[in-house]
N, C-alpha and C positions, 0 to 999 in steps of 0.2 A: 710958641704954639706947642700943643701936646702931641706927642707921637703915640698913636694907638696901634697896638698889635692885637689882631684877632687870632685867637688860639683855639684849635679844635682838639678835644681830649684824645689821647692815645694817637698822636700824630707827630710828624716830623717838625711841626711848628715849635716844639719844645726847644729846638736848637736855637731859634731866634730869641727866645726868652733867655737862654744861657748867654748868647752873644750880647744882648743888651745889658745883662748883669755884669759881664766882663768889661763892657764899655762904661759901666757906671752911669748910664743914661736914664733920666726920668722918663717913664712911659706909663700909659694906661693899658692894662691888660683886659681884653674882653674875651671871656670864655664862651665857647659854643659846644653843645653836646651832640653826639651822633644820634641818628634815629635808632631806637632800640631794636627794630626789626631789620632794617636794611643796612645798618651801620654806616650810612652815608651822612654827609654834612647836612645841617638843617637849611631850610629855604632862605633864611635871612641872609646867608652868605651870598646867595645868588643875587640878592637885591643890592649888594655892595660891589660885586664884580661878576661879569658874565660866566666865568668858570665855576662860581659857587663853591670854591674850595678854600682851605686855610693852609698856610698862613696868609694873611693879608695885612698890609701896613697902610695906615692912613697918616700922611704927613705932608706938610707944605702944599696942601690943596689937591692932593692926588691919592688914589688908591692903587697900591702896587701888589702884584702877585708874584709867584715863583721864588722859592726859598733862596736859591743861589743868587738871583738878581737882587733880592732884598738884602742879603748878607753883604754883597759888595756895595750896595747903596749906603747901608748903615756904616760900613767901614770907611767909605769915602767921606761921609758926613761927620762921623764922630771919632775917627782914629787918625787925626792929622799927623801924629808922630810915628805912625806905622808900627805900633806895638803889636798889633794882631794881624797885620797883612804887610808882607815885604813890599817895599816900593819898587817900581819898575827899575830894572837894572841890577837889583840885589840878587845874590847867588841863589837864595831860596825861593825867588819869585816863581820860577817855572813849576817847581814841585808843589808850591802852595796852590797855584791855579789848577794844576792837574787834579789834586785830591779834592779841592773845593768842588769842582764840577763832576768828578767821578762819584761823589756822594749822591748826586742826583741822576747819574747815568749808569755806567757799567757796574758800580757796586750796588746800586739800589734795585735795578731791574730784576735780578734773580730772586731776591727776597720778596719783592712785590708779587711776582708771578707765583712763587711758592705759596704765598698767602691765598691768592685767588684759586689756585689749583686744589689746595686742601679744602677750602671752603665749598668748592663745587664737586668734591668727591673724585677729583681727577689726579690724585697724588701718585697713582700708578700708571699714568699715561705716558706716551712717548714724549710729549712736550715736557712733562714733569722731570723725566730722566735727563732731557737736554738741559733744562734750567738748573738741575742739581749739578750737572757738570760745569755750567757757567759759574754757579755759586762757588764751587770748589776751586775753580781757576782764579776767581777774584780773591778768595781768602788766601790762596797760596801767594798771590802777588802782594797782598797787604802784609802777610807775615814776613815775606822776604824783605820788604821795605822796612818794617819795624824791627827786624833783626839788625839792620844796619843803621837805623836812625831812631833817636829817642822820640821824635815827633814827626808828624806827616810831612811838614815842610822841611824838616832837617833837624837842626839843633835847638830850635825855639818853638814854644807853643804858639800856635796861630789859630785863626778862624777855620783853617782846614781841619784841625782836630775837632773843633766844635761841630762842623758839618758832617764829619765822619762818625761822630759819637753815636747818633741814633742807630745806625746800621750795625755798628760793632757791639753796642750793648744788646741789640736784638739778637745778634748771632750768639752772644754768650748766653742769653736767656733761653734760646732754643737748643742749646747744647751742641752746636755745630763746630765749636772751637776745640782744637786738640788741647790736651792737658798741658803740653809744653809750649803752647802757642805764645809768641811774644805779645800778642794782643792783650793777654791778661795783665801783664805788667803795665801796658799803656793804659788800660782801663783803670787800674789802681791809681795811676798818675792823674788822670782827668777827674776821677771821683774825689781826689784829695784837694781839688781846687775849690776855694770858697764860693765862687760864682756858680759852679756846678752844683754844689750843695744847696745853694739858694734856689736854683732852678728846680731841683728835685723837690724841695719843700713847696714851691709854688705850684708845681704840676701834680702834686699828690692829690688824691680824691678829695673834693671839697664837700662840705655840708652846706647845702643851700636850698631854699624853698623854690627858687625860680628854676623851671625845667629846661629852659633854653640857654640863658646867658646870665652871667654876672661879671662884674668888672671891679678892678681895684686900681687906683692910681698909685703907681709905685715911684718912690723917690730913690736917691742914691742908696746903694747897699741893699736894695730890695725891700726897703721899708714900705709898708702899706700906709699911705697917708690919706686915704679916703676910699670908701666903698660905695658901690651902687646898691641901693636897696631893692630887694625883690618885690614882686607884685603883692606879696603877703606882708610886706613891711619889715622883714627881717634882713639884716645885713648878711651878705654872702661872706663865708670864711675863705679868704684868699691866702 
């Protein structure tokens, strides 16, 4: 059966593309575009899942939401040798779980709120000041951890690094990292991974006539082995 990943442009769902590339799993990628005015997800996602958000994974007869849950599901299904997730009882297991879930919790919230506050003209509000403090606290914790460890789980690259990637790359892009932050060296390490490079190529802006969705069936090593044609008869560039 084919695993289908629904990806929304400019979203955290890129992490699951990266994870699938690291796992070397064949999958079909279905791209969805945000509404140009509201920047919200398109209505077809709500027809797949009540929350109407991405990422979504279709596999084994079910549709699954929530990035962290999907990541663990994929790891359990496709990483039997625990290359990307420490097994229960292994020393790095607790740090792996903490950072995997922090990427959707304590680390994610301050950046999300900052986006909303800026978009609504409330960047000088009391709430914005509070969230800036939370962001700085999170970054200080991340920096202290990466000063002592090469990777988020410890001495080995794991899916915790994949899940933390979106927020740390966003922090670098927004200029909130200190010049001497150990996050910069960690970013260099993840960007040097072949699967990360493939993910960046896949998530780069595509040229496609279809306004809402295009898809590409991807085989091992990220090779595109088949494309969905748009309503105008032209293949999407994936």
